[in-house]
C-alpha positions in Angstrom: 0.0 -0.1 0.1 2.8 2.4 0.8 4.4 1.6 -2.7 1.1 2.8 -4.4 0.8 5.9 -2.3 4.4 6.8 -2.9 3.9 6.2 -6.8 6.5 3.6 -6.5 6.2 1.8 -9.8 9.0 -0.8 -9.1 7.7 -1.6 -5.7 3.9 -1.6 -6.7 4.7 -4.0 -9.6 6.9 -6.2 -7.5 4.4 -6.4 -4.7 1.6 -7.1 -7.2 3.5 -9.9 -8.8 4.7 -11.6 -5.6 1.2 -11.4 -4.2 -0.1 -12.9 -7.4 2.4 -15.6 -7.1 1.5 -16.5 -3.6 -2.1 -16.5 -4.2 -1.8 -18.8 -7.1 0.4 -21.3 -5.2 -2.0 -21.2 -2.4 -5.0 -22.0 -4.7 -3.0 -24.7 -6.3 -1.9 -26.5 -3.2 -4.8 -25.6 -0.9 -2.3 -24.3 1.7 -2.5 -21.1 3.6 0.1 -18.5 2.9 2.6 -18.7 5.6 5.6 -16.6 6.7 7.7 -19.4 5.5 6.2 -19.5 2.0 6.5 -15.7 1.8 10.2 -15.8 2.7 10.8 -18.8 0.1 9.1 -16.8 -2.6 11.3 -13.5 -1.8 14.3 -15.7 -1.8 13.3 -17.2 -5.1 12.6 -13.7 -6.7 16.0 -12.4 -5.3 17.8 -15.5 -6.8 16.2 -15.0 -10.1 17.0 -11.1 -10.2 20.6 -11.9 -9.1 21.0 -14.1 -12.2 19.8 -11.5 -14.5 21.8 -8.8 -12.8 25.0 -10.9 -13.1 24.4 -11.6 -16.7 23.7 -7.8 -17.5 26.7 -6.8 -15.5 28.7 -9.3 -17.6 27.4 -7.2 -20.7 27.8 -3.8 -19.1 24.1 -3.2 -18.6 22.6 -2.0 -15.4 19.6 -3.2 -13.8 18.6 -0.4 -11.3 14.9 -1.9 -11.1 16.2 -5.3 -10.3 18.4 -4.0 -7.6 15.7 -2.0 -6.2 13.4 -4.9 -6.1 16.1 -6.9 -4.2 16.4 -4.3 -1.7 12.6 -4.4 -1.1 12.4 -8.2 -1.0 15.2 -8.5 1.6 13.0 -6.3 3.9 10.5 -9.3 3.9 13.2 -11.7 5.0 13.9 -12.0 8.6 17.5 -12.3 9.8 18.8 -15.8 9.5 19.7 -17.7 12.6 23.6 -17.9 12.8 25.9 -20.8 13.5 26.2 -19.6 17.1 22.3 -19.1 17.4 21.8 -22.8 16.1 24.5 -24.3 18.5 22.7 -22.6 21.3 19.2 -23.2 20.3 19.4 -26.9 19.6 20.5 -28.3 22.9 17.6 -26.3 24.5 14.9 -28.0 22.7 13.4 -31.4 23.5 14.9 -33.1 20.6 16.7 -36.5 21.6 18.1 -37.0 18.1 19.1 -35.4 14.8 15.6 -36.2 13.2 13.8 -34.6 16.0 16.1 -31.5 15.9 15.5 -31.0 12.1 11.8 -31.3 12.9 11.9 -28.8 15.6 13.7 -26.2 13.3 11.2 -26.7 10.3 8.3 -26.4 12.9 9.4 -23.6 14.8 12.0 -21.5 12.6 11.0 -22.3 9.0 12.9 -20.0 6.5 15.1 -18.6 9.4 18.2 -20.9 9.0 20.4 -22.1 6.3 19.3 -25.8 5.8 22.9 -27.0 5.1 24.4 -25.5 8.2 21.6 -26.7 10.4 22.0 -30.1 9.1 25.7 -30.0 9.7 25.2 -28.7 13.4 22.4 -31.1 14.2 24.6 -34.1 13.0 27.4 -32.6 15.1 25.3 -32.4 18.2 23.3 -35.5 17.9 25.5 -37.5 15.7 
Protein backbone atom coordinates (compact mmCIF):
# COMPACT_ATOMS: atom_id res chain seq x y z
CA UNK A 1 0.00 0.00 0.00
CA UNK A 2 2.87 2.36 0.82
CA UNK A 3 4.40 1.66 -2.60
CA UNK A 4 1.12 2.66 -4.28
CA UNK A 5 0.76 5.85 -2.24
CA UNK A 6 4.37 6.82 -2.94
CA UNK A 7 3.83 6.11 -6.64
CA UNK A 8 6.70 3.63 -6.47
CA UNK A 9 6.15 1.82 -9.77
CA UNK A 10 8.89 -0.76 -9.17
CA UNK A 11 7.63 -1.55 -5.67
CA UNK A 12 4.00 -1.65 -6.75
CA UNK A 13 4.73 -3.97 -9.67
CA UNK A 14 6.93 -6.24 -7.58
CA UNK A 15 4.45 -6.52 -4.72
CA UNK A 16 1.57 -7.18 -7.11
CA UNK A 17 3.58 -9.92 -8.80
CA UNK A 18 4.67 -11.42 -5.47
CA UNK A 19 1.13 -11.41 -4.11
CA UNK A 20 -0.18 -12.98 -7.32
CA UNK A 21 2.44 -15.72 -7.13
CA UNK A 22 1.61 -16.43 -3.49
CA UNK A 23 -2.14 -16.52 -4.10
CA UNK A 24 -1.75 -18.79 -7.14
CA UNK A 25 0.44 -21.19 -5.20
CA UNK A 26 -2.05 -21.23 -2.33
CA UNK A 27 -4.92 -22.02 -4.69
CA UNK A 28 -2.94 -24.82 -6.38
CA UNK A 29 -1.91 -26.50 -3.15
CA UNK A 30 -4.84 -25.54 -0.94
CA UNK A 31 -2.36 -24.37 1.70
CA UNK A 32 -2.44 -21.10 3.57
CA UNK A 33 0.15 -18.46 2.85
CA UNK A 34 2.59 -18.67 5.76
CA UNK A 35 5.62 -16.62 6.68
CA UNK A 36 7.85 -19.47 5.52
CA UNK A 37 6.16 -19.48 2.09
CA UNK A 38 6.54 -15.71 1.75
CA UNK A 39 10.20 -15.91 2.74
CA UNK A 40 10.84 -18.72 0.25
CA UNK A 41 9.12 -16.75 -2.52
CA UNK A 42 11.16 -13.64 -1.73
CA UNK A 43 14.37 -15.67 -1.83
CA UNK A 44 13.30 -17.19 -5.17
CA UNK A 45 12.63 -13.74 -6.64
CA UNK A 46 15.98 -12.45 -5.35
CA UNK A 47 17.83 -15.44 -6.82
CA UNK A 48 16.17 -14.87 -10.20
CA UNK A 49 16.97 -11.16 -10.10
CA UNK A 50 20.58 -11.91 -9.14
CA UNK A 51 20.99 -14.16 -12.18
CA UNK A 52 19.75 -11.43 -14.50
CA UNK A 53 21.84 -8.77 -12.75
CA UNK A 54 24.98 -10.91 -13.04
CA UNK A 55 24.39 -11.56 -16.74
CA UNK A 56 23.62 -7.88 -17.33
CA UNK A 57 26.74 -6.78 -15.47
CA UNK A 58 28.80 -9.05 -17.72
CA UNK A 59 27.34 -7.17 -20.69
CA UNK A 60 27.81 -3.76 -19.10
CA UNK A 61 24.09 -3.18 -18.73
CA UNK A 62 22.77 -1.85 -15.44
CA UNK A 63 19.64 -3.20 -13.78
CA UNK A 64 18.61 -0.54 -11.28
CA UNK A 65 15.01 -1.77 -11.09
CA UNK A 66 16.06 -5.32 -10.23
CA UNK A 67 18.49 -4.05 -7.63
CA UNK A 68 15.67 -1.93 -6.14
CA UNK A 69 13.40 -4.99 -6.15
CA UNK A 70 16.01 -6.98 -4.23
CA UNK A 71 16.33 -4.25 -1.62
CA UNK A 72 12.56 -4.30 -1.11
CA UNK A 73 12.36 -8.11 -1.07
CA UNK A 74 15.13 -8.32 1.54
CA UNK A 75 12.94 -6.32 3.92
CA UNK A 76 10.54 -9.28 4.01
CA UNK A 77 13.25 -11.76 4.97
CA UNK A 78 13.98 -11.90 8.71
CA UNK A 79 17.52 -12.22 9.95
CA UNK A 80 18.72 -15.80 9.60
CA UNK A 81 19.85 -17.81 12.60
CA UNK A 82 23.64 -17.85 12.75
CA UNK A 83 25.86 -20.82 13.46
CA UNK A 84 26.20 -19.64 17.06
CA UNK A 85 22.41 -19.25 17.34
CA UNK A 86 21.86 -22.82 16.14
CA UNK A 87 24.49 -24.25 18.51
CA UNK A 88 22.78 -22.41 21.36
CA UNK A 89 19.21 -23.21 20.31
CA UNK A 90 19.28 -26.92 19.46
CA UNK A 91 20.47 -28.26 22.82
CA UNK A 92 17.67 -26.30 24.54
CA UNK A 93 14.96 -28.15 22.59
CA UNK A 94 13.33 -31.42 23.59
CA UNK A 95 14.98 -33.10 20.61
CA UNK A 96 16.64 -36.39 21.44
CA UNK A 97 18.16 -37.04 18.05
CA UNK A 98 19.07 -35.48 14.72
CA UNK A 99 15.66 -36.05 13.13
CA UNK A 100 13.76 -34.46 16.00
CA UNK A 101 16.12 -31.48 15.94
CA UNK A 102 15.49 -30.89 12.25
CA UNK A 103 11.72 -31.31 12.74
CA UNK A 104 11.86 -28.75 15.55
CA UNK A 105 13.64 -26.24 13.32
CA UNK A 106 11.21 -26.77 10.46
CA UNK A 107 8.18 -26.40 12.73
CA UNK A 108 9.42 -23.44 14.75
CA UNK A 109 11.95 -21.58 12.62
CA UNK A 110 11.01 -22.32 8.99
CA UNK A 111 12.80 -20.00 6.60
CA UNK A 112 14.99 -18.59 9.35
CA UNK A 113 18.01 -20.83 8.98
CA UNK A 114 20.34 -22.20 6.35
CA UNK A 115 19.33 -25.83 5.89
CA UNK A 116 22.82 -27.12 5.13
CA UNK A 117 24.30 -25.33 8.14
CA UNK A 118 21.51 -26.58 10.44
CA UNK A 119 21.95 -30.12 9.08
CA UNK A 120 25.68 -30.07 9.84
CA UNK A 121 25.22 -28.62 13.33
CA UNK A 122 22.44 -31.06 14.22
CA UNK A 123 24.63 -33.94 12.98
CA UNK A 124 27.48 -32.63 15.13
CA UNK A 125 25.31 -32.31 18.24
CA UNK A 126 23.19 -35.45 17.89
CA UNK A 127 25.54 -37.65 15.89
